[in-house]
N, C-alpha and C positions, 0 to 999 in steps of 0.2 A: 790608537799609540801606532800602527801604523804610518797614518798617516803625518805625525809628528817628527818621526825619522826621516820620512821622506823631507820634511821643511828643514830638518837640523839637515841634513846631509848636502842640501842645494846652497844652504844659508853657508855653512862650513867650506864647502867647496869655491863658492864665491871668494868669502873672504883671504882662504888661502891663494889663489890662481890670480885675483883681481890685481892689476899694479898699484903702486902705493899714490893718494891722488894726490897729499899736500906732502909741504916737506914741511919741519918745525921752523918754525922763524927765529931770529938769534934776537930779534928787540922786543921780547915777550916773559909775560909771568903769569903764574894760574892768581887770580883774585881768589879768594877763599869766603863761601859763604859758610858761617857755621849752622849745623843743621841744630832742633829743638833737642832737647835732653830726650832721651827714649827712643829718637829717631835717629836714622843715618841715610846719607846717601845711595840709593839704590837704584837702579836702573827697570824700568819698567814698559812691558809692552804697548804699545798705541792701541786703542780698540778699534776707531776709526778709517785706519789709515796704515800704510806699511808704515815701520820706524817706531823708535823708542823715546821718552823723556826718561831724563836723571830727577828726582823726586826726593826730599827728606822725607821719609816713614820710615813702617815697621817692616819688620822680616815676615810678619804676620799678613799685614794689609800688600804686602809683595806676594806673597805666599796665595793669597786668592785673587789677585788679577793673575796670578801665570796659571791658576786651576782653571779659571773663566774662558781664559783663552784657546785653552787646550781643551777644553770640552765644548768649546764656539764651533768647532771642526771646521774653521777658516783656516783654511792653508797659510793666508797673509798673517792672521793673528797667532798664529803656533809660529812661522819665518820670526813673527818679531818675539817673539818671549826665546827663539834660539839665540838672535840677535843681542836681544837684553843679556841674558845669560855671558854669552863671551865678552860684551862690554865691560861686564862687573869681572869679570875674572881676569883682563887685560891691564883695567883701574888699579888694580890691587900693587903694581909696579908703580904707580904713579906716587911721585912725593911734590912737595909746592916747587921745589927746583929744578922739575926736569922741565925738559922742555917739549914747548906744547904750538899749536897752529892756530893762528887769532880766530878767536870764536868760539873754540873748542871746550866741551863742556864734559866734564869729569869726576870721576869719585877719588876725592884725594883724604884719603884714610876714610874719616865717618862724613867729612863736608863735602858740600859742591866744590868743585874749582872751577874758573871759566876762563881762557887763556886771552890777554889782553895785551895792549903795547905794554912795553915797560915805560 
C-alpha cells in the first residue's frame, strides 16, 4: 500500500504542477460511441506500459484490473491506476457540448466520446 501512495502522490503532483499541454479547439465536437447495456465508459490502467485506456466495461471488470495492477508491485502499473482514477473523476463534468482537444477521449456519461473536427 505504501508504494501505491507514493505513486499516487507523484501522479497527483505532476497533474497539479504540469502546465496545460493543449487548448480546446473551437471547431471540434464530441463524437459519442454508446456502450452496450450493462457496461459504461471506464478508464483502465494499462498493463504493459505507462498510461490508460478507456473502454466500455463493467465496474467489476475495472475493479479486477485495478486490484491486479496494485497487487503487481509495479510502480508504473500503480501510477496507471491513479491516473485512470483521476481521469474518471475529471470526466464526470464532461457533456456532449463540452469543449475538447482534437483526438481526445473521454467518458461522456456512460458512453465513450472522441473529440473530432466539427
